[in-house]
N, C-alpha and C positions, 0 to 999 in steps of 0.2 A: 177239210182237216188235212194238215200236212202229214205226209207219210212218215212214220216213225224212223224209217231207214235214212231219211233225209234231215233228221233233227237231232241236235245234240245240245248239251248244256256245259258251260264253263262256270265253275264255282271258285270264286276268288277267296282264298284263305291265306294270303301271304302276309297279312299285317302282324306286327309284333305286339299289339295290344298294350301300348304304353299307358293308356288311361285305365286299363282293366285292374291293374294293381295286384295280380297274382302271378306266381312263377308259371311259365309255360304259355301264358296268354289265354285268350278267350276261346279260341277255336276248339281246343281239346278239354276245356272245363266240362266236367260231368254235370248233367242235370237230368233228373228223373231216369237215371240208369243208362244214359247214352251221352256221348260228347255233343256239344253244341253243333259242331260240324256234321255229326252223324244225323241229327234231326233234320238239318237242311237237306242232306242227301236222301234221307228217307222220303221226304215229301216229293222230291223230283222223281225218285224211283217209283213211288206209288202212283204217280200220274200216268205211268206206262206210255209216255209220249216221246221217249228219247232212245236213240240207238247207242249212245255212250255219254258218260259223264267224265269231265276232266277237272280234277282238283288242282288248283295252282297254289303251291305253298313253298316255303323256304326249302331250297334243295337239301340242306343239311338235316332237315326234319322229315323228309319224305317217308323214311322207314317208320318213324314214330307215328306219323299221320296215318299211314296205311294200316298199321297194327291197331291204332285206336278206333278206326271206323269199321273194323271187322265186326264189332258188336252191333252195328246198325243193320246188318243183314241185307246189303244192297244186291239186287239181282241184275240191274243194268250194268253192262261192262264199264269198268272204272279205271281211269288212267290218272297219272300225276304229271304235272309240268312244273318247272322251276319258276318261282316268283321273280319279278324284276324289281328294279329300284322304285318305280312308281306303279300305281294301279293300272295305268294304261299299258305299261310294259308287261305287267302280269297277265292282263287280258290277252294281249298279243301272243304271249307265250302259250296260253291255253288254246287260242285259235289255231296256232301252228300244229297242234297235235290232232286236229280233226281230220277225218278222211275227206277226200275230194267229193264224196257223195253227199256230204252235209250241206244243205242249202239254207237251213234255218237254225239259228243259235240263240239260246237263252243264256243270259249272264245273271248270275245270282251271287249274293254275298253269303259266304259260308257262315257268317255270324248272324244270319236271320233264320233261327231255328223254328219259328212259328208260322212260316209259310205253309200253305196247304196244297195238296194235289189239285184241288178244285180251282184255286186261283192260278196255278201254273197252267192248267188246261185252258182256262178262260183267256189268259194272255196269248197263248198260242193260237187259239181260235180267232181272236180279234185281228190277228195278222192277215186273215182272209178278207178283211174289209177293203173295198175298192181304194186303190192308191196308197194303201198302208205299206210302209217299209219298216216300221218299228212300233212296239207297244210297251208302255210303261205302266207298271202297277203302282198305285198310290192312293191317296185319299184327300178329300177337300180339307183345307186348313180350317181349324176352329178358332184360330187366333188371328188378330190383325198383324200383318207383316209390314215392317218398315225397311226401306232400302236406305242404308246409311253409308256415308263416305266421310272419312276423317272426323268421326264423332258427330256428324250433322245429318239429320234426316233429309234425304234427297227427295224421295217420293214415298207415297203410301198406295200400293196397288189395291184395286178393289178385291176385297176378301173372297167374294164368290167366284173369282177367277184364279185364285191361288190354290194349288194342290201341293201336297208333300209327296215327293217321289220315294219309292221303295224299289226293291227288286222282288221277282225277276223282271228284267227288261229283255224283250224278245225282238230279234231283228232278222231281216233277210241278210244272210251271211255276206254276200258280195257287197251290199251297201255298207254294212258295218266295217268291213275290211277297207273299203275305199275311204270311209270317214277317218279311220285310223291312219291310213297312209297320208292323207292330207294333213292331219293334225301333226304327225311326225315331221313332215316336210316344213311346216310353218312354225314348229315349236309351240303348238297350242296345247295347253293342259286343261282338263275339265274334271269336274267332280263326279260326273256319271257318263255312261256311254251314250245315252240318248242326246245329250247336248252336242256331242260331236256329229251325230247323224243329222240333227236339226240344222246345223251349220252347213252340212253338205247340200241340203236342199233337194234330195232325191226321193220325193214322195213324202207322205205325212207320217208323223209319229203320233200315235193315238194313246189315250190314257184310259185305263179302266180302274174302277174302284176296288181296292182290296181291303182286308180287315185292318183296322188301326193297330191291332195287337201284333202285327207283323213287324215287330221292332228289330233294330240292329243292336245286338248285345254290345255294349260299350264299356260299362262299369260293372264291377262284381255284383252290385245290388240288383242288376237286371236279371240275374239268374233266378232270383226268388219269384219275380213276375213270370218268367218263362215256365217255371215249375208249376205255378198256380194255374196258368192257362192249360198246360198239358194235363194236369189233374182234372180240370173241368171237362176236357175233351175225352177223358178216360184213357189217356196214353201214359206210357212210362211204367216204372217199376210198380208192381202191385195192381196195375189196372186190369 
């Protein structure tokens, strides 16, 4: 198990939530008595595995975010970093706020409020596997996936090899930062952090199964689902 003093989490919350359809975006939308972002932070905090949490958000909204997450009751030291133009810029901003003692970093979407402390801990523990430099939480696809180019099906990968990636994604910090440096130098953009580390080729990226309910809130209707899951868990207002 990685020493808590050497482990931190960067929570990406810089999106403007264009598809969410509500003023203020999804990160601060209240569900079951706490903002979406607050639930994400609660799970990371409750895992008791981090020396610090860094929330990356729009610089002009830092005070608003800080005030909103006070209701979450986070005990782990919490800092804020300014979001960048892209997600990669935002993660880099968060990484720059970590102390030099941090050797392992978890990257989590602030809009995934249904992550659990147990899956966070499991991802961190999996990083101890021989040769591992990263761990991705996800689940096997229940649908057949088509690779499409210009409206034409190119290939159909075997479904039993296809997984849907979630967060948290956990990495050896030095490897992740090297992957980011190479991506910046080559102008490479990616949809998740693990794909950059995979391209670097410095060790293996492992996958562990997380709950399918660990969704990323995207549209306003997702809040009803989140509230239902939290109620089933006995969490939230009135629990």
